[in-house]
C-alpha positions in Angstrom: 48.7 -46.0 -3.6 50.4 -43.9 -1.0 53.9 -45.1 -2.1 53.0 -44.3 -5.7 51.7 -40.9 -4.8 54.8 -40.0 -2.9 57.1 -41.3 -5.7 55.2 -39.4 -8.4 54.9 -36.3 -6.3 58.6 -36.0 -5.5 59.7 -36.8 -9.1 57.4 -34.2 -10.6 58.1 -31.4 -8.0 61.9 -31.8 -8.6 61.6 -31.2 -12.4 63.4 -27.9 -13.2 61.1 -27.4 -16.2 58.1 -27.2 -13.8 59.4 -24.1 -12.1 60.9 -22.6 -15.2 57.8 -22.8 -17.4 55.5 -21.7 -14.6 57.8 -18.8 -13.8 58.0 -17.6 -17.4 54.3 -17.9 -17.9 53.5 -16.1 -14.7 56.0 -13.3 -15.6 54.3 -12.9 -18.9 50.9 -12.8 -17.4 52.0 -10.1 -15.0 53.8 -8.2 -17.7 50.7 -8.3 -20.0 48.4 -7.1 -17.2 50.5 -5.3 -14.6 47.8 -2.9 -13.4 45.2 -5.7 -13.2 47.6 -7.9 -11.1 48.6 -5.0 -8.9 45.1 -3.8 -8.1 43.1 -7.1 -8.7 40.6 -5.0 -10.6 39.0 -6.6 -13.6 37.2 -3.4 -14.5 34.7 -3.1 -11.8 36.8 -2.3 -8.7 37.0 -5.8 -7.5 40.2 -5.3 -5.5 38.5 -3.0 -2.9 36.9 -6.0 -1.1 38.8 -9.2 -0.1 36.0 -11.5 -1.4 35.9 -10.1 -4.9 39.7 -9.5 -4.9 40.4 -13.2 -4.4 38.0 -14.2 -7.2 39.6 -11.6 -9.5 43.1 -13.1 -8.6 41.9 -16.6 -9.4 40.3 -15.4 -12.7 43.6 -13.8 -13.7 45.8 -16.8 -12.9 43.3 -19.3 -14.3 43.4 -17.6 -17.7 46.9 -19.0 -18.6 48.5 -21.0 -15.8 46.3 -24.1 -16.4 47.8 -24.4 -19.9 51.2 -24.9 -18.1 49.5 -27.4 -15.7 48.1 -29.5 -18.5 51.1 -29.5 -20.7 53.4 -30.5 -17.9 51.2 -33.5 -17.1 51.1 -34.7 -20.7 54.0 -37.2 -20.5 53.4 -38.6 -17.0 51.1 -41.6 -17.8 52.9 -42.7 -20.9 56.4 -42.4 -19.4 56.4 -46.0 -17.9 55.7 -47.6 -21.2 58.2 -45.4 -23.0 60.9 -46.4 -20.5 59.9 -50.1 -20.6 59.2 -50.3 -16.9 55.4 -50.9 -17.1 55.9 -54.7 -17.1 58.1 -54.5 -14.1 55.6 -52.4 -12.2 52.8 -54.8 -13.1 54.6 -57.5 -11.0 54.4 -55.4 -7.9 51.6 -56.0 -5.3 50.0 -52.6 -6.2 47.2 -53.1 -8.8 47.1 -51.1 -12.0 44.0 -49.1 -10.9 45.6 -48.2 -7.5 48.8 -47.2 -9.3 46.9 -45.1 -11.7 45.1 -43.2 -8.9 48.4 -42.7 -7.1 50.1 -41.4 -10.2 47.2 -39.1 -11.0 47.0 -37.6 -7.5 50.7 -37.4 -7.0 51.6 -35.7 -10.3 48.6 -33.4 -10.2 49.4 -32.4 -6.6 53.0 -31.6 -7.5 52.1 -29.8 -10.7 49.6 -27.5 -9.0 52.1 -26.4 -6.3 53.6 -23.4 -8.3 50.0 -22.2 -9.3 49.0 -22.5 -5.6 52.1 -20.5 -4.5 51.3 -17.8 -7.0 47.7 -17.6 -5.9 48.2 -17.7 -2.1 51.3 -15.5 -2.4 49.1 -12.8 -3.9 46.5 -13.4 -1.2 49.1 -12.9 1.5 50.4 -9.7 -0.2 46.8 -8.4 -0.4 46.1 -9.2 3.3 49.2 -7.3 4.3 49.0 -4.3 2.1 45.3 -3.8 2.5 45.1 -4.8 6.1 42.5 -7.4 5.3 43.4 -10.8 6.9 40.0 -12.2 5.8 41.4 -12.4 2.4 43.3 -15.5 3.4 40.0 -17.3 4.3 38.4 -16.2 1.0 41.5 -17.4 -0.9 41.2 -20.9 0.6 37.5 -21.0 -0.2 38.0 -19.9 -3.8 40.9 -22.3 -4.3 39.1 -25.3 -3.0 35.7 -24.7 -4.4 36.4 -22.8 -7.6 39.8 -23.9 -8.8 40.5 -27.5 -7.6 37.5 -29.1 -9.3 38.4 -27.7 -12.7 42.0 -28.8 -12.3 41.0 -32.3 -11.4 39.3 -32.6 -14.8 42.2 -30.9 -16.6 44.7 -33.2 -14.9 42.8 -36.4 -15.8 42.5 -35.1 -19.4 46.2 -34.3 -19.6 47.2 -37.7 -18.3 44.9 -39.6 -20.5 45.1 -37.7 -23.8 48.7 -38.8 -24.7 47.5 -42.4 -24.6 45.8 -41.7 -28.0 48.4 -39.4 -29.6 52.0 -38.3 -29.2 52.4 -36.1 -26.1 53.7 -33.1 -28.1 50.6 -33.2 -30.4 48.4 -33.4 -27.4 50.1 -30.4 -25.8 49.4 -28.3 -29.0 45.8 -29.5 -29.1 45.4 -28.9 -25.3 46.5 -25.2 -25.8 43.9 -24.8 -28.6 41.3 -26.5 -26.4 42.0 -24.2 -23.5 41.5 -21.0 -25.5 38.5 -22.5 -27.3 36.7 -24.0 -24.4 37.5 -21.5 -21.7 38.5 -18.1 -22.9 36.8 -17.4 -26.2 33.4 -15.7 -25.8 30.4 -17.7 -27.1 29.4 -14.8 -29.2 32.5 -15.5 -31.4 31.9 -19.2 -32.2 30.2 -22.3 -30.8 32.2 -23.1 -27.6 31.7 -24.6 -24.2 33.3 -21.6 -22.5 31.4 -20.0 -19.6 29.4 -23.3 -19.3 29.2 -26.1 -16.7 31.7 -28.0 -18.9 34.3 -25.2 -18.7 37.0 -25.8 -16.0 37.3 -22.1 -15.3 33.6 -21.2 -15.2 32.6 -18.9 -12.3 29.5 -20.7 -11.2 31.0 -21.3 -7.8 32.0 -17.6 -7.4 28.5 -16.4 -8.1 26.5 -19.3 -6.7 28.4 -20.2 -3.5 30.8 -17.4 -2.7 28.5 -14.5 -3.2 30.7 -12.8 -5.7 29.4 -9.5 -7.1 31.0 -7.4 -9.8 30.3 -3.7 -9.9 30.7 -3.8 -13.7 28.8 -6.8 -15.0 30.4 -9.2 -17.5 28.4 -10.0 -20.6 26.8 -13.2 -19.2 26.0 -12.0 -15.7 22.3 -11.2 -15.0 21.3 -8.7 -12.4 18.0 -9.5 -10.8 16.1 -8.7 -7.5 17.7 -11.9 -6.1 21.2 -10.6 -6.9 23.7 -11.3 -9.7 23.6 -14.6 -11.5 26.1 -16.1 -14.0 24.2 -17.5 -16.9 23.3 -17.6 -20.6 25.0 -15.3 -23.1 23.0 -12.2 -23.9 21.2 -12.5 -27.2 21.7 -16.2 -27.2 24.6 -18.4 -28.2 25.3 -21.9 -29.4 25.2 -24.4 -26.6 23.4 -22.0 -24.2 21.6 -25.0 -22.6 25.0 -25.7 -21.0 24.9 -22.2 -19.3 22.0 -22.3 -16.8 21.4 -19.4 -14.5 23.5 -19.7 -11.4 22.0 -20.9 -8.2 23.7 -22.8 -5.3 22.5 -26.0 -6.8 24.0 -25.2 -10.2 27.3 -24.3 -8.5 27.3 -27.7 -6.8 26.3 -29.2 -10.2 29.5 -27.7 -11.8 31.7 -29.1 -9.1 30.0 -32.5 -9.6 30.4 -32.3 -13.4 34.1 -31.7 -13.1 34.6 -34.5 -10.7 32.5 -36.9 -12.8 34.4 -35.9 -16.0 37.7 -36.5 -14.2 36.6 -40.0 -13.0 35.3 -40.8 -16.5 38.5 -39.9 -18.3 40.5 -41.9 -15.8 38.2 -44.8 -16.2 38.7 -44.7 -20.0 42.5 -44.4 -19.6 42.4 -47.5 -17.4 40.3 -49.4 -19.9 42.6 -48.3 -22.8 45.7 -49.5 -20.9 44.0 -52.8 -20.2 43.1 -53.4 -23.9 46.5 -52.4 -25.3 48.4 -54.5 -22.7 46.3 -57.6 -23.1 
């Protein structure tokens, strides 16, 4: 698995398109919201405190960069079959499951590097300009607990999806999925956005990291116990997937993302076995 991981990582990280597409998308994101990126203020003065600033930075980057992440992974699993080397790889001592895990971890790790550089680069800039070195610690906590679990699921989905359809078609549908299932407010249409099934939900920010926004988003509840991310005001379709945030619910979201990733990879392994038998 380690050999597969290293091979896939180095092959993916050296792709010029990886850096070009990420760079263009990041530039577009900053151009669209220059003031928000500069101040890390989502409308409630989040950039004045390191804790909230790092969550605001993650929220901003996770709006569009995961689209690049998913689209760049779409051809990684089907590449061996397209190049006709799958049979050769099957003769090696490494089993198919081990090779799948190594490919998944290696390609995902490489593809997330530009996103991580953008995020931690902003954290370093914030720490220097604001004189707040604690921002670096908060950045690590937000990245590990609130960003990585969602990207684990997105990575598994992006690898497995092209097994059922052409990669280009999957990429188009993935972009549609990202906007529908992560960015569109539930008041507009039935969607899993802002739920425990959404990779960019803020359950960890509110439930584990103590995030507080001076100006409350629509589905954040202010109670004597503090702010809680939860159901959409006035009700919305699939609101049962939007429980009020607690520490347990935050851990539940992390668990759901990991279980979904493992389930998708298991289905991909099963599909590969059936099509090759």
